[in-house]
N, CA, C, O and the ligand as a Tripos MOL2 file, in Angstrom:
@<TRIPOS>MOLECULE
protein
  269   267    68     0     0
PROTEIN
NO_CHARGES

@<TRIPOS>ATOM
      1 N         102.6620  104.5090   87.6030 N.3       1 MET1
      2 CA        102.8260  105.2940   88.7040 C.3       1 MET1
      3 C         104.2760  105.7350   88.9330 C.2       1 MET1
      4 O         105.2130  104.9570   88.7520 O.2       1 MET1
      5 N         104.4430  107.0420   89.3480 N.am      2 THR2
      6 CA        105.6680  107.5310   89.4880 C.3       2 THR2
      7 C         105.9280  107.5700   91.1320 C.2       2 THR2
      8 O         104.9940  107.7140   91.9220 O.2       2 THR2
      9 N         107.2090  107.4340   91.5160 N.am      3 CYS3
     10 CA        108.0180  107.1680   92.7750 C.3       3 CYS3
     11 C         107.6640  108.8940   93.3140 C.2       3 CYS3
     12 O         107.8750  109.9610   92.7390 O.2       3 CYS3
     13 N         107.0410  108.5800   94.6670 N.am      4 ARG4
     14 CA        106.8550  109.9770   95.3040 C.3       4 ARG4
     15 C         108.1200  110.5610   95.8520 C.2       4 ARG4
     16 O         108.0920  111.7330   96.2250 O.2       4 ARG4
     17 N         109.0560  109.9750   95.9260 N.am      5 LEU5
     18 CA        110.4010  110.3080   96.3390 C.3       5 LEU5
     19 C         111.3530  110.8860   95.2130 C.2       5 LEU5
     20 O         111.7950  112.0330   95.2670 O.2       5 LEU5
     21 N         111.6250  110.0250   94.2190 N.am      6 CYS6
     22 CA        112.4390  110.1520   93.1050 C.3       6 CYS6
     23 C         111.8680  110.3920   91.7980 C.2       6 CYS6
     24 O         112.6180  110.9800   91.0200 O.2       6 CYS6
     25 N         110.9020  110.1280   91.4350 N.am      7 PHE7
     26 CA        109.8630  110.4230   90.3160 C.3       7 PHE7
     27 C         110.4830  109.3140   89.2300 C.2       7 PHE7
     28 O         110.3190  109.5140   88.0260 O.2       7 PHE7
     29 N         111.1940  108.1510   89.7020 N.am      8 THR8
     30 CA        111.2440  107.1770   88.6660 C.3       8 THR8
     31 C         109.9480  106.3620   88.7540 C.2       8 THR8
     32 O         109.1400  106.4500   89.6780 O.2       8 THR8
     33 N         109.8300  105.4590   87.5580 N.am      9 LYS9
     34 CA        108.5760  104.7020   87.5360 C.3       9 LYS9
     35 C         108.5470  103.8660   88.4130 C.2       9 LYS9
     36 O         109.6820  103.4890   88.7030 O.2       9 LYS9
     37 N         107.5100  103.2430   89.1580 N.am     10 ALA10
     38 CA        107.3220  102.4390   90.2600 C.3      10 ALA10
     39 C         106.3520  101.3290   89.5690 C.2      10 ALA10
     40 O         105.6670  101.5670   88.5740 O.2      10 ALA10
     41 N         106.3990  100.0860   90.2460 N.am     11 GLU11
     42 CA        105.4750   98.8940   89.9370 C.3      11 GLU11
     43 C         104.7100   98.5190   90.7740 C.2      11 GLU11
     44 O         105.1130   98.4100   91.9320 O.2      11 GLU11
     45 N         103.5480   98.2490   90.4810 N.am     12 GLU12
     46 CA        102.7500   97.4600   91.4710 C.3      12 GLU12
     47 C         103.5620   96.4350   92.1720 C.2      12 GLU12
     48 O         104.3400   95.6990   91.5650 O.2      12 GLU12
     49 N         103.3390   96.3820   93.7100 N.am     13 PHE13
     50 CA        103.9790   95.6050   94.3750 C.3      13 PHE13
     51 C         103.3540   94.3920   95.1680 C.2      13 PHE13
     52 O         103.7240   93.2220   95.2710 O.2      13 PHE13
     53 N         102.1940   95.1280   95.7300 N.am     14 PHE14
     54 CA        101.4970   94.2540   97.0940 C.3      14 PHE14
     55 C         100.1860   94.5770   96.8560 C.2      14 PHE14
     56 O          99.9770   95.7560   96.5680 O.2      14 PHE14
     57 N          99.1510   93.7520   96.9080 N.am     15 ASN15
     58 CA         97.7500   94.1240   97.2270 C.3      15 ASN15
     59 C          97.1070   93.5480   98.5330 C.2      15 ASN15
     60 O          97.2610   92.3600   98.8190 O.2      15 ASN15
     61 N          96.4890   94.2780   99.2090 N.am     16 ILE16
     62 CA         95.7480   93.7060  100.5200 C.3      16 ILE16
     63 C          94.4740   94.4730  100.5880 C.2      16 ILE16
     64 O          94.4360   95.6840  100.3660 O.2      16 ILE16
     65 N          93.4140   93.7480  100.9010 N.am     17 SER17
     66 CA         92.2430   94.3230  100.9050 C.3      17 SER17
     67 C          92.0420   95.1990   99.7180 C.2      17 SER17
     68 O          92.2870   94.8250   98.5710 O.2      17 SER17
     69 N          91.5220   96.5480  100.0750 N.am     18 ASP18
     70 CA         91.4020   97.4840   98.9400 C.3      18 ASP18
     71 C          92.6030   98.4470   98.8760 C.2      18 ASP18
     72 O          92.4560   99.6250   98.5520 O.2      18 ASP18
     73 N          93.9390   97.8430   99.2320 N.am     19 LYS19
     74 CA         95.0360   98.6290   99.3610 C.3      19 LYS19
     75 C          95.9530   98.4460   98.1810 C.2      19 LYS19
     76 O          96.3090   97.2680   98.1670 O.2      19 LYS19
     77 N          96.4250   99.0520   97.2920 N.am     20 ARG20
     78 CA         97.3950   98.7510   96.2470 C.3      20 ARG20
     79 C          98.7710   99.6990   96.5300 C.2      20 ARG20
     80 O          98.7990  100.9300   96.5400 O.2      20 ARG20
     81 N          99.9800   98.7090   96.7730 N.am     21 TYR21
     82 CA        100.9740   99.1850   96.8770 C.3      21 TYR21
     83 C         102.0190   99.2730   95.9030 C.2      21 TYR21
     84 O         102.0550   98.3440   95.0970 O.2      21 TYR21
     85 N         102.8140  100.1090   95.8000 N.am     22 TYR22
     86 CA        103.7370  100.3330   94.4550 C.3      22 TYR22
     87 C         105.3420  100.5160   95.0470 C.2      22 TYR22
     88 O         105.6510  101.1200   96.0740 O.2      22 TYR22
     89 N         106.0070  100.0140   94.3660 N.am     23 ARG23
     90 CA        107.5110  100.1160   94.6970 C.3      23 ARG23
     91 C         108.1840  100.6040   93.9100 C.2      23 ARG23
     92 O         107.8790  100.1980   92.7890 O.2      23 ARG23
     93 N         109.2600  101.5400   93.9030 N.am     24 CYS24
     94 CA        110.1240  102.3240   93.2660 C.3      24 CYS24
     95 C         111.1380  101.2510   92.5150 C.2      24 CYS24
     96 O         111.6820  100.3290   93.1230 O.2      24 CYS24
     97 N         111.2860  101.4750   91.2920 N.am     25 ARG25
     98 CA        112.4820  100.6620   90.6870 C.3      25 ARG25
     99 C         113.9690  101.2380   91.1280 C.2      25 ARG25
    100 O         114.9910  100.5610   91.2440 O.2      25 ARG25
    101 N         113.8500  102.4350   91.3100 N.am     26 GLN26
    102 CA        115.2480  103.0980   91.7820 C.3      26 GLN26
    103 C         115.6070  103.0760   92.9970 C.2      26 GLN26
    104 O         116.7100  102.6480   93.3370 O.2      26 GLN26
    105 N         114.5800  103.6110   93.9620 N.am     27 CYS27
    106 CA        114.9680  103.6700   95.2880 C.3      27 CYS27
    107 C         114.3920  102.9450   96.1820 C.2      27 CYS27
    108 O         114.6870  103.0620   97.3710 O.2      27 CYS27
    109 N         113.5040  102.1080   95.7560 N.am     28 LEU28
    110 CA        112.9640  100.7600   96.2840 C.3      28 LEU28
    111 C         111.7940  101.4160   97.2900 C.2      28 LEU28
    112 O         111.2950  100.5390   97.9940 O.2      28 LEU28
    113 N         111.3370  102.5180   97.4810 N.am     29 ALA29
    114 CA        110.3740  103.0420   98.2280 C.3      29 ALA29
    115 C         109.1340  102.3430   97.9040 C.2      29 ALA29
    116 O         108.7480  102.1390   96.7530 O.2      29 ALA29
    117 N         108.4450  101.9360   99.1070 N.am     30 VAL30
    118 CA        106.9690  101.4620   98.9080 C.3      30 VAL30
    119 C         106.0780  102.3620   99.2950 C.2      30 VAL30
    120 O         106.2540  102.8950  100.3910 O.2      30 VAL30
    121 N         105.0100  102.7040   98.5420 N.am     31 PHE31
    122 CA        103.9360  103.7070   98.7450 C.3      31 PHE31
    123 C         102.5240  103.1170   98.5940 C.2      31 PHE31
    124 O         102.3760  102.0730   97.9580 O.2      31 PHE31
    125 N         101.5460  103.7110   99.1210 N.am     32 LEU32
    126 CA        100.2720  103.4990   98.7140 C.3      32 LEU32
    127 C          99.6990  104.2040   97.2890 C.2      32 LEU32
    128 O          99.8660  105.3890   96.9980 O.2      32 LEU32
    129 N          99.1870  103.4880   96.6990 N.am     33 ALA33
    130 CA         98.3210  104.2670   95.4870 C.3      33 ALA33
    131 C          97.5060  105.7020   95.8320 C.2      33 ALA33
    132 O          96.6410  105.6570   96.7060 O.2      33 ALA33
    133 N          97.7170  106.6670   95.3110 N.am     34 PRO34
    134 CA         96.9280  108.0560   95.9870 C.3      34 PRO34
    135 C          95.4780  107.6910   96.3460 C.2      34 PRO34
    136 O          94.9410  107.9990   97.4100 O.2      34 PRO34
    137 N          94.9060  107.0110   95.3580 N.am     35 GLY35
    138 CA         93.2900  106.8020   95.8940 C.3      35 GLY35
    139 C          93.1570  105.7520   97.1790 C.2      35 GLY35
    140 O          92.0560  105.5570   97.6940 O.2      35 GLY35
    141 N          94.3310  105.1090   97.6450 N.am     36 CYS36
    142 CA         94.0490  104.3680   98.7570 C.3      36 CYS36
    143 C          94.2960  104.8370  100.0310 C.2      36 CYS36
    144 O          93.9240  104.2500  101.0470 O.2      36 CYS36
    145 N          94.8710  105.8070  100.0140 N.am     37 GLN37
    146 CA         95.5460  106.6630  101.3110 C.3      37 GLN37
    147 C          94.3830  107.2110  102.0260 C.2      37 GLN37
    148 O          93.3960  107.6110  101.4100 O.2      37 GLN37
    149 N          94.4690  107.2390  103.2920 N.am     38 LEU38
    150 CA         93.4750  107.9290  104.4150 C.3      38 LEU38
    151 C          93.1400  109.3280  103.8320 C.2      38 LEU38
    152 O          93.8360  109.9730  103.0470 O.2      38 LEU38
    153 N          92.0350  109.6470  104.3240 N.am     39 SER39
    154 CA         91.5460  111.2100  104.2120 C.3      39 SER39
    155 C          92.4160  111.8640  105.3560 C.2      39 SER39
    156 O          92.9030  111.2230  106.2880 O.2      39 SER39
    157 N          92.5490  113.2260  105.1650 N.am     40 LYS40
    158 CA         93.3210  114.0380  106.2050 C.3      40 LYS40
    159 C          92.4560  113.7210  107.4950 C.2      40 LYS40
    160 O          93.0920  113.5790  108.5390 O.2      40 LYS40
    161 N          91.2010  113.6050  107.5380 N.am     41 ASN41
    162 CA         90.5650  113.3810  108.8710 C.3      41 ASN41
    163 C          90.7870  112.1880  109.4980 C.2      41 ASN41
    164 O          91.0970  112.1630  110.6900 O.2      41 ASN41
    165 N          90.6450  111.0070  108.7220 N.am     42 ASP42
    166 CA         91.0270  109.7570  109.2360 C.3      42 ASP42
    167 C          92.4910  109.5440  109.5740 C.2      42 ASP42
    168 O          92.8300  108.8740  110.5500 O.2      42 ASP42
    169 N          93.3430  110.1180  108.7590 N.am     43 GLU43
    170 CA         94.8680  110.3290  109.1630 C.3      43 GLU43
    171 C          94.9420  110.9100  110.5570 C.2      43 GLU43
    172 O          95.6620  110.4200  111.4260 O.2      43 GLU43
    173 N          94.2000  111.9350  110.7370 N.am     44 LYS44
    174 CA         94.4000  112.8200  112.0560 C.3      44 LYS44
    175 C          93.9340  111.8090  113.2180 C.2      44 LYS44
    176 O          94.5750  111.5150  114.2280 O.2      44 LYS44
    177 N          92.7970  111.3970  112.8720 N.am     45 ARG45
    178 CA         92.2580  110.4000  113.9540 C.3      45 ARG45
    179 C          93.1580  109.3310  114.2180 C.2      45 ARG45
    180 O          93.4420  109.1040  115.3940 O.2      45 ARG45
    181 N          93.7180  108.5460  113.1950 N.am     46 ARG46
    182 CA         94.7100  107.4490  113.2870 C.3      46 ARG46
    183 C          95.9670  107.9930  114.3050 C.2      46 ARG46
    184 O          96.3400  107.3210  115.2660 O.2      46 ARG46
    185 N          96.4500  109.0580  114.0170 N.am     47 TYR47
    186 CA         97.6730  109.6890  114.5680 C.3      47 TYR47
    187 C          97.3240  109.7460  116.1810 C.2      47 TYR47
    188 O          98.0760  109.4250  117.1010 O.2      47 TYR47
    189 N          96.1160  110.1920  116.2560 N.am     48 GLN48
    190 CA         95.6600  110.4950  118.0000 C.3      48 GLN48
    191 C          95.6130  109.4730  118.6150 C.2      48 GLN48
    192 O          95.7370  109.5860  119.8350 O.2      48 GLN48
    193 N          95.4270  108.1470  118.0680 N.am     49 GLU49
    194 CA         95.4010  107.0470  118.8300 C.3      49 GLU49
    195 C          96.7490  106.7160  119.3170 C.2      49 GLU49
    196 O          96.8180  105.9060  120.2410 O.2      49 GLU49
    197 N          97.7050  107.1590  118.8940 N.am     50 HIS50
    198 CA         99.1850  106.9350  119.3790 C.3      50 HIS50
    199 C          99.3400  107.2040  120.7950 C.2      50 HIS50
    200 O          98.6430  108.0150  121.4040 O.2      50 HIS50
    201 N         100.3170  106.4710  121.3340 N.am     51 ASN51
    202 CA        100.4870  106.7140  122.6530 C.3      51 ASN51
    203 C         101.9440  106.8390  123.0380 C.2      51 ASN51
    204 O         102.3970  105.8750  123.6560 O.2      51 ASN51
    205 N         102.6390  107.6940  122.8280 N.am     52 ASN52
    206 CA        103.9820  108.1300  122.8510 C.3      52 ASN52
    207 C         104.5320  108.4420  124.2090 C.2      52 ASN52
    208 O         105.3400  109.3450  124.4220 O.2      52 ASN52
    209 N         104.0640  107.6730  125.0690 N.am     53 ASN53
    210 CA        104.5710  107.9440  126.5690 C.3      53 ASN53
    211 C         105.7410  106.8210  126.7350 C.2      53 ASN53
    212 O         105.6000  105.6210  126.4970 O.2      53 ASN53
    213 N         106.8250  107.4080  127.1540 N.am     54 VAL54
    214 CA        107.9120  106.5140  127.4370 C.3      54 VAL54
    215 C         107.6920  105.5450  128.2430 C.2      54 VAL54
    216 O         108.3080  104.5100  127.9910 O.2      54 VAL54
    217 N         106.7150  105.5450  129.5210 N.am     55 GLU55
    218 CA        106.4930  104.7130  130.3370 C.3      55 GLU55
    219 C         105.4050  103.6170  129.6290 C.2      55 GLU55
    220 O         105.0540  102.6780  130.3430 O.2      55 GLU55
    221 N         104.9780  103.6830  128.5550 N.am     56 ASP56
    222 CA        104.0110  102.6300  127.9520 C.3      56 ASP56
    223 C         104.9700  101.3360  127.4090 C.2      56 ASP56
    224 O         105.9850  101.5390  126.7430 O.2      56 ASP56
    225 N         104.6080  100.2750  127.7050 N.am     57 PRO57
    226 CA        105.2060   99.0330  127.2210 C.3      57 PRO57
    227 C         105.1870   98.8180  125.6480 C.2      57 PRO57
    228 O         106.0600   98.2880  124.9610 O.2      57 PRO57
    229 N         103.9390   99.3790  125.2360 N.am     58 GLY58
    230 CA        104.0470   99.2310  123.6860 C.3      58 GLY58
    231 C         104.8280  100.3160  122.9290 C.2      58 GLY58
    232 O         105.2400  100.1660  121.7780 O.2      58 GLY58
    233 N         104.9930  101.3950  123.6530 N.am     59 TYR59
    234 CA        105.7550  102.5210  122.8810 C.3      59 TYR59
    235 C         107.2610  101.9440  123.0080 C.2      59 TYR59
    236 O         108.0690  101.9330  122.0790 O.2      59 TYR59
    237 N         107.4900  101.4870  124.2600 N.am     60 GLN60
    238 CA        108.9780  101.0060  124.4360 C.3      60 GLN60
    239 C         109.4310  100.0490  123.5750 C.2      60 GLN60
    240 O         110.5920   99.9640  123.1740 O.2      60 GLN60
    241 N         108.4420   99.2590  123.2620 N.am     61 LYS61
    242 CA        108.6310   97.8550  122.0160 C.3      61 LYS61
    243 C         108.8920   98.4840  120.7340 C.2      61 LYS61
    244 O         109.8530   98.2420  120.0040 O.2      61 LYS61
    245 N         107.9310   99.3320  120.5190 N.am     62 PHE62
    246 CA        108.1570   99.9520  119.1770 C.3      62 PHE62
    247 C         109.3490  100.8770  118.9960 C.2      62 PHE62
    248 O         109.7030  100.9400  117.8190 O.2      62 PHE62
    249 N         109.9660  101.5110  119.7230 N.am     63 VAL63
    250 CA        111.2100  102.2690  119.6030 C.3      63 VAL63
    251 C         112.7430  101.3740  119.8670 C.2      63 VAL63
    252 O         113.8700  101.6650  119.4650 O.2      63 VAL63
    253 N         112.3020  100.2390  120.6660 N.am     64 GLU64
    254 CA        113.5040   99.5180  121.1410 C.3      64 GLU64
    255 C         114.4900   99.2900  119.8590 C.2      64 GLU64
    256 O         115.6940   99.4820  120.0340 O.2      64 GLU64
    257 N         113.9990   98.8720  118.5360 N.am     65 PRO65
    258 CA        115.4150   98.6360  117.6610 C.3      65 PRO65
    259 C         116.0020   99.9960  117.3510 C.2      65 PRO65
    260 O         117.1490   99.8790  116.9220 O.2      65 PRO65
    261 N         115.6440  101.0660  117.4200 N.am     66 ILE66
    262 CA        116.2950  102.3060  117.1880 C.3      66 ILE66
    263 C         116.8490  103.1290  118.4440 C.2      66 ILE66
    264 O         117.3970  104.2300  118.3800 O.2      66 ILE66
    265 N         116.6090  102.4030  119.5640 N.am     67 VAL67
    266 CA        117.3330  103.0710  120.8950 C.3      67 VAL67
    267 C         118.5640  102.1990  121.3610 C.2      67 VAL67
    268 O         119.2280  102.5420  122.3400 O.2      67 VAL67
    269 ZN        112.0220  106.3250   94.0140 Zn       68 ZN68
@<TRIPOS>BOND
     1     1     2 1
     2     2     3 1
     3     3     4 2
     4     3     5 am
     5     5     6 1
     6     6     7 1
     7     7     8 2
     8     7     9 am
     9     9    10 1
    10    10    11 1
    11    11    12 2
    12    11    13 am
    13    13    14 1
    14    14    15 1
    15    15    16 2
    16    15    17 am
    17    17    18 1
    18    18    19 1
    19    19    20 2
    20    19    21 am
    21    21    22 1
    22    22    23 1
    23    23    24 2
    24    23    25 am
    25    25    26 1
    26    26    27 1
    27    27    28 2
    28    27    29 am
    29    29    30 1
    30    30    31 1
    31    31    32 2
    32    31    33 am
    33    33    34 1
    34    34    35 1
    35    35    36 2
    36    35    37 am
    37    37    38 1
    38    38    39 1
    39    39    40 2
    40    39    41 am
    41    41    42 1
    42    42    43 1
    43    43    44 2
    44    43    45 am
    45    45    46 1
    46    46    47 1
    47    47    48 2
    48    47    49 am
    49    49    50 1
    50    50    51 1
    51    51    52 2
    52    51    53 am
    53    53    54 1
    54    54    55 1
    55    55    56 2
    56    55    57 am
    57    57    58 1
    58    58    59 1
    59    59    60 2
    60    59    61 am
    61    61    62 1
    62    62    63 1
    63    63    64 2
    64    63    65 am
    65    65    66 1
    66    66    67 1
    67    67    68 2
    68    67    69 am
    69    69    70 1
    70    70    71 1
    71    71    72 2
    72    71    73 am
    73    73    74 1
    74    74    75 1
    75    75    76 2
    76    75    77 am
    77    77    78 1
    78    78    79 1
    79    79    80 2
    80    79    81 am
    81    81    82 1
    82    82    83 1
    83    83    84 2
    84    83    85 am
    85    85    86 1
    86    86    87 1
    87    87    88 2
    88    87    89 am
    89    89    90 1
    90    90    91 1
    91    91    92 2
    92    91    93 am
    93    93    94 1
    94    94    95 1
    95    95    96 2
    96    95    97 am
    97    97    98 1
    98    98    99 1
    99    99   100 2
   100    99   101 am
   101   101   102 1
   102   102   103 1
   103   103   104 2
   104   103   105 am
   105   105   106 1
   106   106   107 1
   107   107   108 2
   108   107   109 am
   109   109   110 1
   110   110   111 1
   111   111   112 2
   112   111   113 am
   113   113   114 1
   114   114   115 1
   115   115   116 2
   116   115   117 am
   117   117   118 1
   118   118   119 1
   119   119   120 2
   120   119   121 am
   121   121   122 1
   122   122   123 1
   123   123   124 2
   124   123   125 am
   125   125   126 1
   126   126   127 1
   127   127   128 2
   128   127   129 am
   129   129   130 1
   130   130   131 1
   131   131   132 2
   132   131   133 am
   133   133   134 1
   134   134   135 1
   135   135   136 2
   136   135   137 am
   137   137   138 1
   138   138   139 1
   139   139   140 2
   140   139   141 am
   141   141   142 1
   142   142   143 1
   143   143   144 2
   144   143   145 am
   145   145   146 1
   146   146   147 1
   147   147   148 2
   148   147   149 am
   149   149   150 1
   150   150   151 1
   151   151   152 2
   152   151   153 am
   153   153   154 1
   154   154   155 1
   155   155   156 2
   156   155   157 am
   157   157   158 1
   158   158   159 1
   159   159   160 2
   160   159   161 am
   161   161   162 1
   162   162   163 1
   163   163   164 2
   164   163   165 am
   165   165   166 1
   166   166   167 1
   167   167   168 2
   168   167   169 am
   169   169   170 1
   170   170   171 1
   171   171   172 2
   172   171   173 am
   173   173   174 1
   174   174   175 1
   175   175   176 2
   176   175   177 am
   177   177   178 1
   178   178   179 1
   179   179   180 2
   180   179   181 am
   181   181   182 1
   182   182   183 1
   183   183   184 2
   184   183   185 am
   185   185   186 1
   186   186   187 1
   187   187   188 2
   188   187   189 am
   189   189   190 1
   190   190   191 1
   191   191   192 2
   192   191   193 am
   193   193   194 1
   194   194   195 1
   195   195   196 2
   196   195   197 am
   197   197   198 1
   198   198   199 1
   199   199   200 2
   200   199   201 am
   201   201   202 1
   202   202   203 1
   203   203   204 2
   204   203   205 am
   205   205   206 1
   206   206   207 1
   207   207   208 2
   208   207   209 am
   209   209   210 1
   210   210   211 1
   211   211   212 2
   212   211   213 am
   213   213   214 1
   214   214   215 1
   215   215   216 2
   216   215   217 am
   217   217   218 1
   218   218   219 1
   219   219   220 2
   220   219   221 am
   221   221   222 1
   222   222   223 1
   223   223   224 2
   224   223   225 am
   225   225   226 1
   226   226   227 1
   227   227   228 2
   228   227   229 am
   229   229   230 1
   230   230   231 1
   231   231   232 2
   232   231   233 am
   233   233   234 1
   234   234   235 1
   235   235   236 2
   236   235   237 am
   237   237   238 1
   238   238   239 1
   239   239   240 2
   240   239   241 am
   241   241   242 1
   242   242   243 1
   243   243   244 2
   244   243   245 am
   245   245   246 1
   246   246   247 1
   247   247   248 2
   248   247   249 am
   249   249   250 1
   250   250   251 1
   251   251   252 2
   252   251   253 am
   253   253   254 1
   254   254   255 1
   255   255   256 2
   256   255   257 am
   257   257   258 1
   258   258   259 1
   259   259   260 2
   260   259   261 am
   261   261   262 1
   262   262   263 1
   263   263   264 2
   264   263   265 am
   265   265   266 1
   266   266   267 1
   267   267   268 2
@<TRIPOS>SUBSTRUCTURE
     1 MET1         2 RESIDUE 1 A MET
     2 THR2         6 RESIDUE 1 A THR
     3 CYS3        10 RESIDUE 1 A CYS
     4 ARG4        14 RESIDUE 1 A ARG
     5 LEU5        18 RESIDUE 1 A LEU
     6 CYS6        22 RESIDUE 1 A CYS
     7 PHE7        26 RESIDUE 1 A PHE
     8 THR8        30 RESIDUE 1 A THR
     9 LYS9        34 RESIDUE 1 A LYS
    10 ALA10       38 RESIDUE 1 A ALA
    11 GLU11       42 RESIDUE 1 A GLU
    12 GLU12       46 RESIDUE 1 A GLU
    13 PHE13       50 RESIDUE 1 A PHE
    14 PHE14       54 RESIDUE 1 A PHE
    15 ASN15       58 RESIDUE 1 A ASN
    16 ILE16       62 RESIDUE 1 A ILE
    17 SER17       66 RESIDUE 1 A SER
    18 ASP18       70 RESIDUE 1 A ASP
    19 LYS19       74 RESIDUE 1 A LYS
    20 ARG20       78 RESIDUE 1 A ARG
    21 TYR21       82 RESIDUE 1 A TYR
    22 TYR22       86 RESIDUE 1 A TYR
    23 ARG23       90 RESIDUE 1 A ARG
    24 CYS24       94 RESIDUE 1 A CYS
    25 ARG25       98 RESIDUE 1 A ARG
    26 GLN26      102 RESIDUE 1 A GLN
    27 CYS27      106 RESIDUE 1 A CYS
    28 LEU28      110 RESIDUE 1 A LEU
    29 ALA29      114 RESIDUE 1 A ALA
    30 VAL30      118 RESIDUE 1 A VAL
    31 PHE31      122 RESIDUE 1 A PHE
    32 LEU32      126 RESIDUE 1 A LEU
    33 ALA33      130 RESIDUE 1 A ALA
    34 PRO34      134 RESIDUE 1 A PRO
    35 GLY35      138 RESIDUE 1 A GLY
    36 CYS36      142 RESIDUE 1 A CYS
    37 GLN37      146 RESIDUE 1 A GLN
    38 LEU38      150 RESIDUE 1 A LEU
    39 SER39      154 RESIDUE 1 A SER
    40 LYS40      158 RESIDUE 1 A LYS
    41 ASN41      162 RESIDUE 1 A ASN
    42 ASP42      166 RESIDUE 1 A ASP
    43 GLU43      170 RESIDUE 1 A GLU
    44 LYS44      174 RESIDUE 1 A LYS
    45 ARG45      178 RESIDUE 1 A ARG
    46 ARG46      182 RESIDUE 1 A ARG
    47 TYR47      186 RESIDUE 1 A TYR
    48 GLN48      190 RESIDUE 1 A GLN
    49 GLU49      194 RESIDUE 1 A GLU
    50 HIS50      198 RESIDUE 1 A HIS
    51 ASN51      202 RESIDUE 1 A ASN
    52 ASN52      206 RESIDUE 1 A ASN
    53 ASN53      210 RESIDUE 1 A ASN
    54 VAL54      214 RESIDUE 1 A VAL
    55 GLU55      218 RESIDUE 1 A GLU
    56 ASP56      222 RESIDUE 1 A ASP
    57 PRO57      226 RESIDUE 1 A PRO
    58 GLY58      230 RESIDUE 1 A GLY
    59 TYR59      234 RESIDUE 1 A TYR
    60 GLN60      238 RESIDUE 1 A GLN
    61 LYS61      242 RESIDUE 1 A LYS
    62 PHE62      246 RESIDUE 1 A PHE
    63 VAL63      250 RESIDUE 1 A VAL
    64 GLU64      254 RESIDUE 1 A GLU
    65 PRO65      258 RESIDUE 1 A PRO
    66 ILE66      262 RESIDUE 1 A ILE
    67 VAL67      266 RESIDUE 1 A VAL
    68 ZN68       269 GROUP 0 **** ****
């Protein structure tokens, strides 16, 4: 597997359920194996579940570390 960021060799890092994760030896990026990624439709459906309202307590907690 090749890193999607720097194209260095990546090693299998973690498996959970049917998801295989790889970690780059060079930049330490962690990414899913291509066959384990969501389809474009599933990705869009998941994204539309997000609530980025600044009044939402869950969203406030999510962004708290960077604010
Ligand atoms: Zn890399």
